[in-house]
TILUMTI-727502 format. One record per atom (N, C-alpha, C): x, y, z; atom name. Coordinates in steps of 0.001 Angstrom, whole numbers, plus 500000, padded with zeros to 6 digits. Example, Ala and Ser with C-alpha at 12.3 -4.5 7.8 and 13.67 -1.06 7.14 Angstrom:
BEGIN
((513190,494310,507800),N)
((512300,495500,507800),CA)
((513200,496700,507800),C)
((512850,497750,507080),N)
((513670,498940,507140),CA)
((512900,500030,507870),C)
REM end
This chain:
BEGIN
((522060,496146,514065),N)
((521843,495805,512688),CA)
((520531,496362,512206),C)
((520502,496976,511050),N)
((519263,497550,510487),CA)
((518881,496924,509153),C)
((519826,496202,508519),N)
((519520,495637,507238),CA)
((519030,494133,507507),C)
((517825,493833,506928),N)
((517240,492553,507164),CA)
((517321,491708,505903),C)
((517982,490569,505973),N)
((518079,489693,504852),CA)
((516783,488900,504729),C)
((516545,488434,503492),N)
((515326,487726,503197),CA)
((514991,486619,504153),C)
((515981,485855,504556),N)
((515743,484669,505360),CA)
((515613,484990,506804),C)
((515911,486243,507288),N)
((515877,486616,508631),CA)
((514401,486972,509038),C)
((514108,486689,510299),N)
((512831,486905,510882),CA)
((512937,488069,511992),C)
((512156,489110,511866),N)
((512180,490173,512850),CA)
((511207,489762,514046),C)
((511750,489493,515206),N)
((510895,489182,516351),CA)
((510536,490490,517060),C)
((509554,491186,516511),N)
((509239,492504,516953),CA)
((508776,492596,518350),C)
((507960,491682,518784),N)
((507412,491756,520154),CA)
((508456,491534,521239),C)
((509608,491003,520902),N)
((510650,490751,521842),CA)
((511612,491944,521982),C)
((511422,492938,521173),N)
((512388,494038,521121),CA)
((511841,495179,522027),C)
((512798,495964,522616),N)
((512452,496932,523590),CA)
((512617,498346,523080),C)
((513201,498484,521915),N)
((513377,499905,521399),CA)
((512025,500564,521089),C)
((511990,501905,521322),N)
((510741,502610,520985),CA)
((510590,502875,519460),C)
((511740,502914,518782),N)
((511741,503061,517328),CA)
((512646,502014,516712),C)
((512142,501233,515779),N)
((512883,500196,515102),CA)
((512811,500410,513632),C)
((513980,500775,513018),N)
((513999,501041,511569),CA)
((514747,499850,510967),C)
((514287,499474,509746),N)
((514996,498407,508986),CA)
((514922,498742,507513),C)
((515885,498195,506806),N)
((515950,498340,505356),CA)
((516221,496887,504744),C)
((515661,496740,503555),N)
((515904,495429,502952),CA)
((515578,495595,501427),C)
((516159,494696,500638),N)
((515782,494659,499250),CA)
((515048,493305,499027),C)
((513809,493377,498669),N)
((512940,492212,498612),CA)
((512303,492076,497213),C)
((511980,490872,496851),N)
((511246,490599,495585),CA)
((510290,489494,495833),C)
((509154,489605,495168),N)
((508071,488622,495349),CA)
((507738,488234,496805),C)
((507488,489287,497550),N)
((507207,489188,498983),CA)
((505763,489059,499236),C)
((505365,488230,500214),N)
((503967,488155,500702),CA)
((504010,487866,502178),C)
((503667,488840,503004),N)
((503767,488696,504459),CA)
((502738,487753,505028),C)
((501628,487575,504343),N)
((500479,486917,504886),CA)
((499803,487842,505882),C)
((498554,487493,506280),N)
((497875,488392,507212),CA)
((498467,488282,508565),C)
((498659,489422,509182),N)
((499267,489506,510514),CA)
((498966,490882,511101),C)
((499314,491064,512335),N)
((499205,492367,512923),CA)
((500299,492578,513992),C)
((500535,493861,514364),N)
((501549,494157,515379),CA)
((500794,494770,516563),C)
((500771,494108,517615),N)
((499926,494470,518791),CA)
((500429,495797,519464),C)
((501693,495967,519538),N)
((502217,497121,520323),CA)
((502973,498075,519434),C)
((502932,497909,518147),N)
((503721,498783,517199),CA)
((502885,499266,516002),C)
((502932,500521,515775),N)
((502480,501065,514493),CA)
((503650,500939,513484),C)
((503292,500974,512218),N)
((504359,500729,511225),CA)
((504248,501807,510126),C)
((505409,502240,509693),N)
((505490,503202,508554),CA)
((506253,502447,507433),C)
((505632,502287,506277),N)
((506274,501622,505183),CA)
((506621,502639,504093),C)
((507745,502491,503412),N)
((508214,503413,502447),CA)
((509144,502630,501527),C)
((509063,502984,500185),N)
((509964,502427,499191),CA)
((510451,503485,498205),C)
((511714,503797,498179),N)
((512187,504728,497183),CA)
((512047,504262,495738),C)
((511881,502928,495584),N)
((511624,502343,494272),CA)
((510786,501058,494401),C)
((509962,500765,493470),N)
((509112,499641,493586),CA)
((507749,500093,494145),C)
((506769,499149,494098),N)
((505420,499470,494556),CA)
((504943,498285,495388),C)
((504315,498634,496532),N)
((503776,497610,497469),CA)
((502242,497714,497469),C)
((501634,496534,497831),N)
((500147,496493,497942),CA)
((499859,496021,499370),C)
((499009,496773,500086),N)
((498547,496311,501404),CA)
((497084,495898,501296),C)
((496779,494785,501896),N)
((495354,494335,501969),CA)
((494975,494196,503437),C)
((493788,494712,503720),N)
((493113,494342,505018),CA)
((491907,493607,504612),C)
((491105,493206,505585),N)
((489859,492471,505299),CA)
((488856,493350,504556),C)
((489043,494653,504685),N)
((488062,495574,504077),CA)
((488522,496531,502978),C)
((489888,496451,502746),N)
((490349,497462,501737),CA)
((491714,496998,501146),C)
((492008,497599,499943),N)
((493275,497493,499311),CA)
((493941,498883,499257),C)
((495242,498942,499640),N)
((495944,500175,499523),CA)
((497217,499959,498729),C)
((497436,500737,497677),N)
((498699,500612,496978),CA)
((499645,501735,497455),C)
((500925,501363,497451),N)
((501953,502322,497926),CA)
((502921,502599,496767),C)
((502703,503609,495993),N)
((503737,503873,494927),CA)
((505076,504375,495534),C)
((506088,504528,494726),N)
((507381,505083,495160),CA)
((507155,506537,495692),C)
((508018,506913,496644),N)
((507986,508254,497209),CA)
((506740,508602,498006),C)
((506021,507619,498432),N)
((504912,507771,499362),CA)
((505192,506943,500606),C)
((504624,507261,501703),N)
((504688,506430,502859),CA)
((503296,505926,503295),C)
((503257,504776,503907),N)
((501968,504220,504408),CA)
((502104,504049,505931),C)
((501137,504610,506622),N)
((501083,504431,508076),CA)
((499997,503355,508407),C)
((500493,502340,509139),N)
((499660,501235,509541),CA)
((499443,501230,511053),C)
((498243,501440,511533),N)
((498023,501435,512985),CA)
((498320,500124,513678),C)
((498730,500149,514898),N)
((498907,498959,515673),CA)
((497633,498165,515779),C)
((497715,496851,515731),N)
((496562,495982,515889),CA)
((495755,495764,514587),C)
((496079,496502,513509),N)
((495331,496300,512301),CA)
((495838,495042,511558),C)
((494956,494088,511318),N)
((495352,492920,510559),CA)
((495537,493309,509077),C)
((496733,492940,508558),N)
((497020,493369,507200),CA)
((498018,492382,506530),C)
((498092,492568,505253),N)
((498974,491731,504482),CA)
((499659,492558,503412),C)
((501008,492518,503358),N)
((501765,493303,502392),CA)
((502377,492406,501325),C)
((502191,492688,500073),N)
((502671,491842,498997),CA)
((503165,492678,497813),C)
((504103,492127,497131),N)
((504595,492759,495864),CA)
((505352,491704,495117),C)
((505376,491805,493777),N)
((506004,490892,492864),CA)
((507237,491468,492256),C)
((507428,492755,492325),N)
((508611,493330,491706),CA)
((509710,493539,492838),C)
((510867,493990,492433),N)
((511919,494305,493407),CA)
((511616,495627,494124),C)
((511633,495620,495438),N)
((511283,496797,496189),CA)
((512481,497099,497147),C)
((512871,498332,497191),N)
((513831,498841,498156),CA)
((512994,499180,499433),C)
((512896,498138,500285),N)
((511916,498171,501341),CA)
((512463,498928,502564),C)
((511681,499904,503088),N)
((512050,500586,504287),CA)
((510844,500527,505249),C)
((511088,500238,506515),N)
((510027,500154,507503),CA)
((510537,500711,508813),C)
((509592,501441,509425),N)
((509849,501998,510789),CA)
((508704,501602,511739),C)
((509066,500940,512841),N)
((508092,500545,513796),CA)
((508111,501442,515005),C)
((506953,501903,515473),N)
((506841,502871,516543),CA)
((506100,502195,517723),C)
((506735,502155,518892),N)
((506060,501630,520023),CA)
((504967,502557,520470),C)
((503760,501992,520471),N)
((502524,502863,520736),CA)
((502532,503380,522174),C)
((503288,502788,523065),N)
((503345,503298,524457),CA)
((504228,504531,524513),C)
((505033,504804,523531),N)
((506002,505878,523539),CA)
((505571,507120,522680),C)
((504562,506923,521856),N)
((504088,507959,520940),CA)
((502571,508179,521051),C)
((502094,509328,520773),N)
((500715,509674,520771),CA)
((500152,509370,519359),C)
((499642,508159,519170),N)
((499243,507698,517862),CA)
((497752,507344,517734),C)
((497007,507685,518734),N)
((495626,507227,518839),CA)
((494769,507724,517739),C)
((494986,508903,517251),N)
((494102,509475,516233),CA)
((494546,509135,514774),C)
((495612,508457,514602),N)
((496122,508139,513280),CA)
((495482,506847,512762),C)
((494931,506932,511532),N)
((494334,505784,510871),CA)
((495222,505334,509704),C)
((494841,504211,509073),N)
((495572,503719,507933),CA)
((495540,504879,506880),C)
((496736,505212,506390),N)
((496809,506386,505479),CA)
((498131,506400,504691),C)
((498041,507084,503519),N)
((499180,507322,502645),CA)
((499508,508777,502704),C)
((500831,509134,502762),N)
((501237,510503,502758),CA)
((502399,510704,501747),C)
((502478,511920,501254),N)
((503551,512283,500330),CA)
((504874,512426,501135),C)
((505969,511964,500534),N)
((507284,512016,501209),CA)
((508134,513130,500541),C)
((508469,514130,501326),N)
((509323,515251,500875),CA)
((510813,514776,500817),C)
((511639,515535,500092),N)
((513059,515186,500098),CA)
((513671,515041,501495),C)
((513260,515992,502334),N)
((513834,515959,503722),CA)
((513273,514723,504485),C)
((512015,514448,504319),N)
((511447,513253,504953),CA)
((512115,511926,504438),C)
((512455,511926,503138),N)
((513130,510799,502549),CA)
((514451,510577,503278),C)
((515257,511642,503461),N)
((516512,511513,504074),CA)
((516405,511064,505545),C)
((515381,511593,506201),N)
((515145,511165,507623),CA)
((514783,509698,507749),C)
((513884,509264,506841),N)
((513555,507774,506840),CA)
((514798,506942,506619),C)
((515574,507343,505577),N)
((516749,506562,505263),CA)
((517702,506470,506501),C)
((517886,507631,507169),N)
((518761,507685,508296),CA)
((518291,506723,509396),C)
((516983,506843,509714),N)
((516417,506019,510788),CA)
((516485,504476,510431),C)
((516197,504133,509189),N)
((516196,502741,508822),CA)
((517570,502052,508768),C)
((518597,502866,508817),N)
((519942,502288,508833),CA)
((520597,502418,510181),C)
((519877,502893,511202),N)
((520452,502909,512581),CA)
((520650,501502,513119),C)
((521649,501313,513902),N)
((521680,500092,514727),CA)
((520490,500085,515753),C)
((520060,498930,516086),N)
((518971,498821,517017),CA)
((519464,498979,518453),C)
((519299,500135,519014),N)
((519763,500477,520363),CA)
((518525,500785,521236),C)
((518627,500387,522484),N)
((517513,500716,523437),CA)
((517431,502205,523701),C)
((518511,502886,523777),N)
((518514,504304,524025),CA)
((519207,505040,522854),C)
((518626,506126,522344),N)
((519171,506873,521272),CA)
((519930,508014,521757),C)
((520984,508426,521028),N)
((521805,509559,521350),CA)
((521048,510857,521214),C)
((521525,511973,521797),N)
((520805,513253,521635),CA)
((520651,513628,520170),C)
((521627,513509,519268),N)
((521431,513771,517861),CA)
((520318,512924,517211),C)
((520307,511629,517616),N)
((519279,510803,517091),CA)
((517931,511201,517566),C)
((517826,511588,518864),N)
((516568,512124,519342),CA)
((516032,513320,518587),C)
((516999,514199,518265),N)
((516616,515415,517466),CA)
((516152,515015,516059),C)
((516784,514011,515467),N)
((516372,513506,514150),CA)
((514952,512969,514260),C)
((514647,512210,515276),N)
((513291,511677,515498),CA)
((512266,512784,515603),C)
((512631,513904,516325),N)
((511742,515019,516438),CA)
((511440,515634,515112),C)
((512452,515856,514262),N)
((512261,516475,512953),CA)
((511453,515501,512103),C)
((511826,514224,512244),N)
((511018,513212,511413),CA)
((509506,513327,511714),C)
((509170,513386,512988),N)
((507798,513409,513419),CA)
((507098,514695,512903),C)
((507834,515800,513010),N)
((507317,517068,512506),CA)
((507047,517012,510989),C)
((507927,516436,510250),N)
((507775,516311,508823),CA)
((506598,515350,508491),C)
((506505,514292,509229),N)
((505421,513360,509054),CA)
((504048,514029,509200),C)
((503971,514774,510228),N)
((502609,515437,510552),CA)
((502301,516481,509486),C)
((503319,517075,508872),N)
((503027,518063,507869),CA)
((502838,517526,506464),C)
((503157,516260,506265),N)
((503100,515622,504924),CA)
((501668,515518,504454),C)
((501435,515845,503177),N)
((500087,515798,502609),CA)
((499620,514349,502473),C)
((498399,514201,502801),N)
((497702,512873,502651),CA)
((497184,512735,501203),C)
((497250,511461,500768),N)
((496671,511126,499448),CA)
((495921,509809,499583),C)
((494997,509602,498690),N)
((494182,508359,498778),CA)
((494591,507380,497698),C)
((494990,506169,498066),N)
((495240,505071,497180),CA)
((494499,503841,497699),C)
((493362,504069,498320),N)
((492568,503076,498983),CA)
((491345,502735,498154),C)
((491111,501391,498053),N)
((489937,500878,497421),CA)
((489262,499926,498363),C)
((488036,500287,498728),N)
((487289,499390,499655),CA)
((486931,498076,498999),C)
((486916,497050,499806),N)
((486619,495686,499327),CA)
((485364,495233,500017),C)
((484308,494835,499249),N)
((483051,494362,499865),CA)
((483372,493091,500747),C)
((482685,493077,501905),N)
((482894,491895,502795),CA)
((481682,490976,502825),C)
((480665,491263,502000),N)
((479489,490387,501953),CA)
((479944,488950,501662),C)
((479266,488055,502307),N)
((479678,486578,502251),CA)
((479587,486076,500834),C)
((478731,486617,500016),N)
((478568,486156,498598),CA)
((479761,486485,497753),C)
((480496,487524,498213),N)
((481682,487943,497332),CA)
((483017,487752,498053),C)
((483015,487383,499319),N)
((484241,487379,500134),CA)
((485376,486514,499530),C)
((485070,485218,499284),N)
((486170,484369,498784),CA)
((486619,484800,497437),C)
((485742,485222,496560),N)
((486122,485705,495282),CA)
((486998,486927,495306),C)
((486640,487907,496205),N)
((487353,489130,496284),CA)
((488736,488883,496814),C)
((488910,488048,497832),N)
((490234,487794,498429),CA)
((491209,487207,497371),C)
((490757,486148,496651),N)
((491597,485555,495657),CA)
((491919,486449,494523),C)
((490865,487185,494034),N)
((491017,488094,492947),CA)
((492010,489211,493239),C)
((491931,489800,494478),N)
((492766,490926,494781),CA)
((494248,490494,494881),C)
((494482,489284,495241),N)
((495874,488751,495388),CA)
((496445,488403,493977),C)
((495591,487930,493156),N)
((496022,487446,491759),CA)
((496253,488622,490800),C)
((495691,489750,491173),N)
((495805,490984,490330),CA)
((495140,490819,488968),C)
((494096,490073,488925),N)
((493348,489952,487671),CA)
((492369,491032,487434),C)
((492142,491477,486159),N)
((491237,492479,485916),CA)
((489828,492048,486316),C)
((489144,492902,487087),N)
((487738,492437,487489),CA)
((486860,492148,486292),C)
((486056,491106,486390),N)
((485187,490827,485259),CA)
((484102,491872,485120),C)
((483480,491831,483963),N)
((482258,492688,483803),CA)
((481139,492240,484769),C)
((480203,493072,485020),N)
((479183,492819,486006),CA)
((478411,491517,485791),C)
((478036,491281,484518),N)
((477309,490087,484219),CA)
((478135,488828,484420),C)
((479403,488931,484156),N)
((480319,487782,484405),CA)
((480493,487505,485876),C)
((480617,488593,486720),N)
((480747,488427,488113),CA)
((479496,487789,488669),C)
((478325,488166,488216),N)
((477062,487636,488661),CA)
((477021,486190,488435),C)
((477465,485727,487284),N)
((477433,484318,486976),CA)
((478451,483564,487870),C)
((479575,484174,488137),N)
((480647,483519,488892),CA)
((480253,483290,490376),C)
((479585,484253,490954),N)
((479244,484153,492414),CA)
((477822,483656,492645),C)
((477052,483588,491575),N)
((475666,483078,491748),CA)
((474737,484056,492346),C)
((474923,485351,492153),N)
((474028,486377,492614),CA)
((473647,487249,491413),C)
((472455,487921,491497),N)
((471998,488689,490428),CA)
((472848,490011,490337),C)
((472755,490581,489129),N)
((473475,491887,488946),CA)
((472968,492985,489818),C)
((471612,492961,490102),N)
((471050,493968,491014),CA)
((471558,493771,492433),C)
((471703,492478,492851),N)
((472248,492269,494194),CA)
((473662,492691,494281),C)
((474520,492400,493361),N)
((475877,492804,493384),CA)
((475994,494322,493357),C)
((475202,494986,492552),N)
((475207,496480,492493),CA)
((474859,496996,493841),C)
((473858,496455,494458),N)
((473419,496933,495775),CA)
((474488,496741,496817),C)
((475217,495612,496809),N)
((476267,495344,497774),CA)
((477435,496302,497611),C)
((477794,496628,496307),N)
((478937,497559,496099),CA)
((478540,498956,496522),C)
((477356,499382,496199),N)
((476913,500712,496669),CA)
((476899,500876,498190),C)
((476456,499790,498783),N)
((476348,499855,500286),CA)
((477689,499814,500934),C)
((478687,498997,500425),N)
((479923,498732,501128),CA)
((481058,499564,500586),C)
((481008,500000,499410),N)
((482114,500861,498812),CA)
((481697,502248,498460),C)
((480373,502498,498509),N)
((479862,503877,498059),CA)
((480126,504121,496578),C)
((480370,503034,495787),N)
((480625,503198,494368),CA)
((479771,502103,493627),C)
((479395,502414,492415),N)
((478888,501347,491598),CA)
((479941,500334,491212),C)
((479484,499165,490786),N)
((480563,498188,490476),CA)
((481386,498627,489301),C)
((480801,499263,488339),N)
((481579,499794,487165),CA)
((482630,500786,487575),C)
((482203,501762,488499),N)
((483142,502738,488929),CA)
((484263,502099,489740),C)
((483885,501141,490562),N)
((484906,500433,491353),CA)
((485882,499646,490477),C)
((485337,499017,489466),N)
((486229,498299,488508),CA)
((487192,499236,487802),C)
((486709,500451,487437),N)
((487585,501390,486758),CA)
((488668,501932,487745),C)
((488325,502130,489004),N)
((489286,502595,489971),CA)
((490304,501530,490211),C)
((489909,500290,490253),N)
((490889,499184,490363),CA)
((491890,499285,489213),C)
((491459,499512,488022),N)
((492381,499544,486843),CA)
((493287,500715,486973),C)
((492868,501831,487525),N)
((493734,503010,487672),CA)
((494827,502598,488659),C)
((494517,502015,489789),N)
((495462,501724,490795),CA)
((496431,500605,490315),C)
((495918,499644,489544),N)
((496783,498639,488961),CA)
((497722,499162,487948),C)
((497287,500185,487160),N)
((498159,500870,486255),CA)
((499262,501556,486953),C)
((498989,502177,488114),N)
((500041,502861,488852),CA)
((501094,501884,489360),C)
((500620,500751,489844),N)
((501548,499639,490289),CA)
((502450,499189,489116),C)
((501893,499001,487969),N)
((502616,498498,486795),CA)
((503634,499575,486320),C)
((503196,500842,486360),N)
((504151,501913,486001),CA)
((505283,501965,486947),C)
((505058,501734,488259),N)
((506154,501679,489266),CA)
((507082,500542,489018),C)
((506599,499469,488413),N)
((507374,498290,488101),CA)
((508082,498498,486755),C)
((507928,499646,486160),N)
((508504,500005,484886),CA)
((508000,499178,483633),C)
((506786,498753,483752),N)
((506184,498101,482636),CA)
((505896,499087,481515),C)
((505986,498676,480229),N)
((505726,499521,479118),CA)
((504280,499930,478994),C)
((503956,500959,478279),N)
((502567,501312,478079),CA)
((501766,500267,477341),C)
((502429,499657,476379),N)
((501808,498557,475604),CA)
((501465,497388,476529),C)
((502482,497008,477367),N)
((502225,495940,478307),CA)
((501082,496175,479265),C)
((501029,497423,479785),N)
((499918,497798,480761),CA)
((498640,497827,480043),C)
((498624,498348,478800),N)
((497379,498363,478034),CA)
((496818,496975,477838),C)
((497698,495994,477502),N)
((497316,494655,477291),CA)
((496860,494030,478586),C)
((497601,494192,479615),N)
((497238,493534,480872),CA)
((495904,494048,481461),C)
((495599,495287,481218),N)
((494414,495844,481717),CA)
((493230,495842,480690),C)
((493497,495144,479609),N)
((492454,494877,478630),CA)
((491845,496115,477950),C)
((492704,497006,477557),N)
((492305,498124,476819),CA)
((492424,497844,475332),C)
((491665,498431,474455),N)
((491646,498175,473045),CA)
((492906,498678,472367),C)
((493535,499640,472918),N)
((494820,500270,472312),CA)
((495581,501004,473385),C)
((496803,501346,473062),N)
((497620,502166,473897),CA)
((496961,503541,474120),C)
((496472,504128,473104),N)
((495844,505465,473229),CA)
((494626,505454,474086),C)
((493888,504319,474005),N)
((492684,504238,474876),CA)
((493096,504171,476353),C)
((494150,503444,476678),N)
((494680,503393,478022),CA)
((495174,504740,478507),C)
((495960,505459,477627),N)
((496494,506744,477999),CA)
((495342,507776,478279),C)
((494325,507755,477460),N)
((493169,508612,477679),CA)
((492456,508308,478976),C)
((492272,506998,479205),N)
((491630,506611,480469),CA)
((492403,507065,481661),C)
((493740,506816,481645),N)
((494575,507172,482812),CA)
((494571,508680,483010),C)
((494696,509464,481906),N)
((494675,510918,482114),CA)
((493378,511444,482598),C)
((492229,510874,482194),N)
((490906,511261,482684),CA)
((490815,511059,484199),C)
((491440,510008,484699),N)
((491315,509656,486136),CA)
((492381,510290,486998),C)
((493518,510622,486490),N)
((494627,511116,487316),CA)
((494964,512575,486985),C)
((494562,513053,485789),N)
((494905,514367,485404),CA)
((496287,514521,484714),C)
((496964,513387,484503),N)
((498246,513425,483805),CA)
((498397,512141,483007),C)
((499365,512108,482131),N)
((499683,510936,481313),CA)
((500412,509902,482095),C)
((500405,508601,481746),N)
((501171,507570,482402),CA)
((502643,507897,482403),C)
((503167,508463,481328),N)
((504630,508785,481229),CA)
((505072,509784,482241),C)
((504144,510710,482593),N)
((504550,511761,483503),CA)
((504143,511495,484997),C)
((503371,510403,485257),N)
((502783,510216,486559),CA)
((503827,510057,487683),C)
((504858,509265,487490),N)
((505839,508985,488587),CA)
((507062,509823,488385),C)
((507103,510729,487518),N)
((508327,511559,487252),CA)
((508383,512622,488347),C)
REM end
């Protein structure tokens, strides 16, 4: 069985297969923080957008991209829209994965077909020669896939920690600097210093990057330009379009095409 129903639980650590693929259709999912001791994970969705949180970063996963999650990394996967969920677990004792870090890669048409094939396989302890060849091609394609960055570092300073965790999950637009200072009880200079030290960005630049990534999520959920403009607190649709184009090099309408 490779299709996982919403009410089913995957007992990963009890399974002996070196590659475990699964497919599901999920909505409003939140895995909670967890880790996989002996398995790395590859996430992919042909439609819908997922968000991964670690204690130090947020990563968004738009359609047609894959996310590699190293074994042992504590993480949380959440989404509110309907997602055609695909996941491949790799036994770290069977693959050379030591140099791979948390990362997003572009999925080619061939890699898409390979992922779909693997995610619908029955869970067998030994794979057939054709399946072994498919795994070989899959790994070659993965290694060649271009990396892209959809990561936003999250400050871990104790003065911001509880606010940042709640805020990132609730998907609220970050407040302006003076509002954040009042909320957490720290000066604007202190917050600016924390962000520069822990994210290598000013707070304003960080806030703008958050809006870009949130816009990509909303576009993947097929929200309208007007809805996105309103949710991200732009003065007009045209202001949002100009902002998005300045940061991504293309218009919102063309981004996911």
